[in-house]
C-alpha positions in Angstrom: 96.6 199.0 60.0 99.1 198.4 62.6 100.9 201.0 64.1 104.5 200.7 65.4 105.4 203.1 68.1 109.1 203.6 68.4 110.7 204.3 71.8 113.9 204.7 73.1 115.1 200.8 74.4 114.9 199.3 70.9 112.3 197.7 68.7 111.5 193.8 68.1 111.6 191.1 65.8 107.5 191.0 65.1 108.4 195.3 64.4 110.4 195.1 62.6 108.5 192.3 60.5 105.2 194.5 60.6 107.1 197.7 58.9 109.0 195.8 56.5 106.4 193.1 55.3 103.4 194.5 55.9 103.4 197.9 55.9 102.8 199.1 59.5 102.6 202.9 60.1 105.5 204.2 62.5 104.9 206.4 65.1 107.6 208.0 68.0 106.8 207.7 71.0 107.2 210.8 73.7 110.1 209.4 75.6 111.6 209.2 72.0 111.0 212.5 71.3 112.5 214.0 74.4 115.5 211.4 74.3 116.1 212.8 70.9 115.8 217.2 71.9 118.2 215.8 74.7 121.3 214.4 72.5 120.4 217.4 70.3 121.0 219.7 72.6 124.2 218.2 73.4 125.5 218.8 70.0 124.6 222.3 69.8 126.4 223.1 72.7 129.4 221.4 71.3 129.2 222.9 68.1 129.5 226.2 69.3 133.0 225.6 71.3 135.5 226.0 68.5 137.3 222.5 70.1 137.0 219.8 67.5 134.4 217.2 67.8 134.7 214.4 65.7 131.9 214.0 63.0 130.3 217.4 64.7 133.2 219.7 63.4 135.4 217.5 61.5 135.7 215.7 58.3 135.3 212.1 58.3 137.1 208.3 58.4 140.6 209.3 56.8 139.9 213.0 56.8 138.7 213.2 60.4 142.1 215.6 61.3 140.6 218.7 59.2 138.1 220.8 61.9 134.9 222.3 59.7 134.7 225.7 60.4 130.5 226.6 60.8 129.6 228.0 57.8 130.8 224.6 55.8 128.6 222.3 58.7 125.7 221.4 56.8 127.9 221.3 53.0 129.6 218.9 55.0 126.8 216.9 56.0 125.1 217.1 52.8 128.2 215.9 50.9 129.0 213.1 53.3 125.6 211.8 52.1 125.5 212.4 48.3 129.6 211.1 47.9 128.6 208.1 50.2 125.6 207.1 48.1 127.7 205.5 45.9 125.4 201.8 44.9 126.1 200.0 41.5 124.1 197.3 40.6 120.4 195.7 40.8 117.9 197.2 43.3 117.8 195.2 46.4 113.9 194.0 48.3 111.4 196.7 49.1 111.7 195.2 51.9 114.8 194.7 52.6 114.8 198.8 52.4 111.8 199.8 54.6 113.6 197.4 56.9 116.8 198.9 56.4 115.5 202.4 57.5 113.2 201.4 60.5 116.2 200.3 61.9 117.9 203.9 61.6 115.3 205.0 63.2 115.3 202.4 65.7 118.7 204.1 66.7 118.0 207.4 66.0 114.8 207.1 68.5 117.4 206.1 71.5 118.5 210.0 72.0 122.5 208.7 71.2 123.0 210.3 67.8 122.3 213.9 68.2 120.0 214.3 65.2 117.0 216.7 65.7 113.3 215.2 66.7 112.5 216.5 62.8 115.1 214.2 60.8 113.3 211.2 62.5 109.9 212.5 61.4 110.7 212.5 58.2 112.4 209.1 58.5 109.3 208.3 59.9 107.1 210.0 57.5 109.0 208.2 54.4 108.0 205.1 55.5 104.5 205.6 56.0 103.8 207.0 53.2 105.1 204.4 51.1 108.1 205.5 49.8 111.2 203.2 49.2 114.4 205.0 48.3 116.1 203.1 45.9 119.3 201.1 47.3 121.7 198.9 45.0 122.6 195.9 46.0 126.8 196.9 46.3 128.8 199.5 48.1 128.5 198.3 51.8 131.3 196.1 53.4 129.1 195.7 57.0 131.6 198.6 58.6 131.0 201.8 59.1 128.0 200.8 58.8 126.0 199.6 55.8 127.1 203.0 53.8 126.1 203.4 50.4 122.1 201.5 51.5 121.8 204.0 54.2 122.9 207.0 52.2 120.7 206.4 49.7 118.4 206.4 51.7 119.3 209.8 53.5 119.8 211.1 50.3 115.7 210.5 49.6 115.2 212.4 53.1 117.1 215.2 51.4 114.7 214.9 49.0 117.4 213.7 46.2 117.9 210.5 44.2 115.3 208.2 42.5 112.3 206.6 44.7 109.5 204.3 44.4 106.5 205.6 45.2 103.4 203.6 47.1 102.3 203.0 43.7 106.3 200.9 42.4 107.1 203.8 40.0 110.4 205.0 40.9 110.7 208.5 40.2 112.8 211.2 41.3 111.8 211.8 45.6 111.8 215.1 45.7 108.5 215.0 43.4 107.1 211.5 45.9 108.2 214.1 49.5 106.2 217.3 48.0 103.4 214.7 46.3 102.7 214.0 50.3 103.0 217.0 51.6 107.3 215.9 53.3 109.7 218.9 53.6 113.0 217.8 52.9 115.4 217.6 55.7 117.7 220.0 55.7 121.1 218.4 57.9 122.6 220.2 60.8 125.8 218.9 62.9 126.3 214.9 62.6 123.4 214.5 60.9 124.3 213.2 57.8 127.2 211.3 59.7 124.7 209.7 62.2 122.1 208.2 59.5 124.9 206.6 57.8 126.5 204.8 60.5 125.1 201.3 61.2 124.5 197.5 61.0 120.8 198.1 59.8 120.9 196.8 56.6 122.5 193.5 57.4 120.4 193.5 60.4 116.9 193.6 59.0 117.7 190.8 55.9 118.8 188.5 59.7 115.5 189.7 61.3 113.8 188.5 57.9 115.9 185.6 57.3 115.2 183.9 60.6 111.5 184.5 60.2 111.3 182.4 57.2 113.6 180.0 57.7 111.1 179.2 60.9 108.6 178.1 58.3 111.2 175.5 56.4 112.9 174.6 59.5 109.2 173.0 60.3 108.6 172.2 56.5 111.6 170.3 56.6 110.1 168.7 59.3 107.6 167.5 57.5 108.9 166.3 54.3 111.7 164.0 56.2 108.5 162.3 57.9 106.9 162.0 54.6 109.7 160.7 52.8 110.1 158.3 55.6 106.6 157.1 55.5 107.3 157.0 51.7 110.4 154.4 52.2 108.7 152.3 54.7 111.0 153.3 57.0 110.8 153.2 61.1 110.1 156.2 63.1 111.3 154.0 65.9 114.3 156.4 66.2 112.1 159.8 66.7 111.3 158.3 70.2 111.6 161.2 72.6 113.8 158.9 75.2 116.2 158.7 72.9 117.1 162.5 72.3 116.6 163.5 76.0 120.2 161.4 75.7 121.2 163.9 73.6 120.3 166.7 74.7 120.1 169.5 72.1 117.0 171.2 72.1 116.4 171.8 68.1 117.3 168.0 67.9 113.8 166.6 69.9 111.5 169.7 68.5 112.7 168.2 64.7 112.0 165.0 66.1 108.9 165.6 68.1 107.3 167.4 65.1 108.1 164.4 62.4 106.7 161.8 65.2 103.6 164.1 65.5 103.4 163.8 61.4 103.9 160.0 61.6 101.2 159.8 64.3 99.1 156.7 62.7 100.6 155.8 59.7 100.3 152.7 58.2 103.2 152.6 56.4 106.0 153.5 58.9 108.0 149.8 60.2 106.8 147.8 57.5 109.9 147.3 55.8 110.4 144.4 58.5 107.5 142.4 57.3 109.3 141.4 54.1 112.7 143.2 53.5 114.5 143.5 57.0 116.8 146.4 57.2 118.7 146.8 60.7 118.3 150.8 60.0 117.3 153.6 57.7 120.0 155.5 55.6 121.5 158.3 57.3 119.4 160.8 55.4 116.9 159.4 56.5 117.5 158.4 60.1 120.0 161.2 61.0 117.4 163.9 59.9 116.4 164.9 63.2 120.0 165.6 64.3 120.8 167.7 61.0 117.6 170.0 61.0 118.2 170.2 64.8 121.2 171.8 64.5 120.5 174.3 62.2 117.7 174.9 64.9 119.8 175.5 67.2 122.3 177.5 65.1 118.8 179.7 64.4 118.1 179.7 68.6 122.2 181.7 68.6 121.0 184.1 65.3 118.1 184.9 66.9 119.7 185.9 70.2 122.4 188.0 68.5 119.4 189.6 66.4 117.7 190.5 69.4 121.1 192.4 71.3 121.1 194.5 68.1 117.7 195.5 68.0 118.1 196.4 71.8 121.2 198.6 71.0 122.1 202.2 69.5 125.3 201.4 66.6 126.4 204.9 65.7 129.6 206.4 66.0 129.9 208.7 67.5 127.5 208.6 70.0 126.0 210.8 72.6 126.2 209.3 76.1 123.7 211.3 78.8 126.5 213.2 80.8 127.5 215.1 77.7 130.5 213.3 75.7 130.3 212.4 72.4 132.2 210.1 72.1 133.9 207.8 69.1 133.2 204.0 69.0 133.5 201.2 67.0 130.0 199.8 67.6 129.5 199.7 63.9 131.5 196.9 63.2 129.4 194.3 61.4 131.0 191.0 63.0 128.3 189.9 65.3 125.5 189.7 62.5 127.9 188.9 59.7 129.3 185.7 61.8 125.3 184.6 61.9 124.1 185.6 58.9 127.6 183.1 57.3 126.8 180.3 59.9 122.6 180.3 58.9 123.8 180.0 55.0 125.8 176.7 56.1 123.0 175.4 58.2 120.5 176.1 55.2 123.1 174.2 52.9 123.3 171.5 55.0 119.9 170.8 55.4 119.2 171.0 51.5 121.9 168.8 51.5 119.9 166.2 53.2 116.3 166.3 51.7 117.8 165.8 48.3 120.3 162.8 49.6 116.4 161.4 50.2 114.9 162.6 47.4 117.8 160.7 45.0 117.0 157.5 47.7 112.9 158.1 46.7 113.7 157.9 43.1 116.7 155.4 42.9 114.4 151.8 42.2 117.8 149.9 44.3 117.2 151.8 47.3 113.3 152.8 47.1 112.0 149.7 48.7 110.0 148.7 45.8 109.3 152.1 44.5 109.1 152.9 40.4 112.5 154.0 38.7 112.1 157.7 39.4 108.3 157.3 40.3 107.6 157.1 36.3 104.2 156.0 35.7 105.7 153.2 32.9 109.5 153.4 33.2 111.5 153.9 29.9 108.3 155.9 28.2 108.6 157.8 30.9 110.9 160.3 33.1 108.9 160.2 35.7 111.1 162.8 38.3 114.5 162.1 37.0 115.4 165.4 35.9 112.8 167.6 39.0 115.9 166.3 41.6 118.9 167.3 38.8 117.0 170.9 39.7 117.0 170.3 43.2 120.9 169.3 42.8 121.8 171.8 41.2 120.1 174.4 43.5 121.4 172.4 46.4 124.9 172.7 44.9 124.9 176.7 44.1 124.0 177.0 48.2 127.2 174.8 49.3 128.8 178.0 47.9 126.6 180.2 49.3 127.6 178.5 53.0 131.3 180.1 51.6 131.3 182.3 54.6 131.8 186.3 53.8 132.6 187.0 57.1 136.2 185.2 56.6 137.3 188.0 54.5 137.7 191.3 54.6 139.4 194.2 52.5 140.9 197.8 54.0 139.2 200.6 52.7 139.4 204.8 52.8 142.9 204.8 53.1 143.6 201.9 55.7 141.7 204.2 58.2 139.1 201.5 58.0 141.4 198.2 57.8 139.3 195.6 58.3 135.8 195.1 57.7 133.0 192.5 58.3 131.1 192.4 54.9 128.4 191.5 56.8 126.0 192.9 53.9 127.5 191.1 51.5 126.7 187.5 54.1 122.8 189.1 54.2 122.4 189.0 50.7 123.5 185.5 49.9 121.9 184.0 53.4 118.8 185.2 50.8 119.3 183.8 48.2 120.6 180.8 50.3 117.0 180.6 51.8 115.5 180.8 48.7 116.6 178.3 47.3 116.4 175.8 50.1 112.5 176.5 50.4 112.8 175.3 46.6 114.6 172.5 47.5 112.0 171.3 50.1 109.5 172.0 47.3 111.3 168.7 45.3 111.2 166.3 48.4 107.9 167.3 49.1 106.8 166.7 45.4 108.9 163.2 45.5 107.0 162.3 48.9 103.5 163.1 48.3 103.7 161.1 45.2 105.4 158.1 46.6 103.1 157.8 49.4 100.2 157.5 46.8 101.9 155.2 44.6 102.2 153.1 47.9 98.8 150.8 46.8 96.7 149.2 49.8 98.6 151.4 52.9 97.2 153.9 54.5 99.1 156.9 55.1 99.0 159.1 58.6 96.0 161.3 59.2 98.6 164.5 58.6 100.5 163.4 55.9 96.9 162.8 54.4 96.1 166.2 54.4 99.4 167.5 53.2 98.7 165.2 49.9 95.1 166.7 50.0 96.4 170.2 50.3 98.7 170.0 47.8 96.9 168.6 45.8 94.7 171.3 46.0 96.6 173.6 45.5 97.6 172.8 41.6 100.6 169.6 42.4 99.6 167.2 39.9 99.8 163.4 41.9 100.8 159.7 40.1 100.6 159.5 36.2 102.6 159.9 33.1 105.1 162.6 32.1 103.8 166.0 32.1 105.3 169.9 31.9 106.7 169.9 35.5 107.7 172.9 35.3 104.2 174.3 36.7 103.9 171.6 38.9 107.9 172.6 40.7 106.8 176.6 40.8 103.2 174.8 42.9 104.9 173.7 45.3 107.4 176.4 45.8 104.8 178.6 46.5 103.1 176.0 49.0 106.0 175.4 51.1 106.8 179.2 50.5 103.6 180.9 52.1 103.6 178.7 55.1 100.5 176.0 53.7 102.2 173.3 53.9 103.1 173.2 57.6 99.3 175.2 58.0 98.2 172.0 56.1 99.9 169.6 58.5 98.8 171.3 61.5 95.5 170.8 60.4 96.0 167.5 62.8 99.4 167.3 64.4 98.5 170.8 66.2 100.8 174.1 66.6 104.6 172.1 65.2 107.7 173.2 67.6 
């Protein structure tokens, strides 16, 4: 099994995906263990002094003015975990929890949190054992970190609360730790707070969304090309010299992908023969501009993620010169903004895909295709309601594009009076990515059927490869009306797991 070694300088997006989705094992580097131990020495020295230090010998948040005596400090750290594990609602996905825990471990390994090495090792042991704390949908405001979600994870380290075992069964965390020979952590000064103060949940969801969107943007370029073919559109608008004079990198990449898919097509440009059109509709002609803008948005979001993956997010932080200083690095604004930005781009990509699908189904705009791509229009309804479903998904995408980060709600007796709502932005982006996949799947379904209805014209080799692969995957072609939901589900799976991109790339080579 792949092993991820965590050092002091952060981790990569590939590391996050390996741990969250592929179950990679984790090891702590010797450098990380040494840095953790050095940070702990500083905390121990400060704990022995009479002067109050936030997070070490004081209360938290609005209660930070109370000095806590040494005999109550272990109880203080336990109490913050127990009281902050106050999430509600449905459980979040296993991959999100694993990313959340792994990214908190990443910050712990920086040496800036002041926890003991055994705490870090226990975090790694829990992940390696396949134990997943039960974390709930609601409880994070995206400031002071993803407090409730991280608290539920810390509770598992203490052997309390519930967790899911490697077999998928939810059981008391203490039982699961015992079965895997993991001793529960007895928290000491600073450690409870250090396990809670991070933007790890929203960052993990950002990293995974970027990976999913990378596949979806390539998929959208492919389905846009298929639709252009099915509508007998012109691929002249994809010429690289046209995109070079408006030098957005994402736009050039999308146009290049579409051109690669359409290379050798016997359909594109045929409208000039018998039904002259000066220009194709915006949803066809401007596909690279819209998808390209989304790609450039992803590039910016990826830069933010890269910076966060290299960061140590905690409050207070332990500095090498011996200081323990409070800060605001736990504020989720940088991550929240790009999560919302990605949801806006996803909504627009879904919107233009739906407009192309509708054009394929409308006999007045499809340039010779049968109404709704039906076998016997009137007797058969064809894909009429498939487009309704797609439209409903796009409408939901638009609602999900409303930014969470534009909101704030004060908490902690007005001490935490401006919050990022980044966790909420991440949760809705996951739904948006899910729905965008379905939207692209409906366009794929319609475009492949439409191309097959263009009798006597030969599609591009890449288009043929996609059609053959999607039919082999159980998505049926033209014919009389049938139960559509299974076909749409199969098309969704074909897009979701990357088979659409893989099929096109058998001809085009790697798409950008």
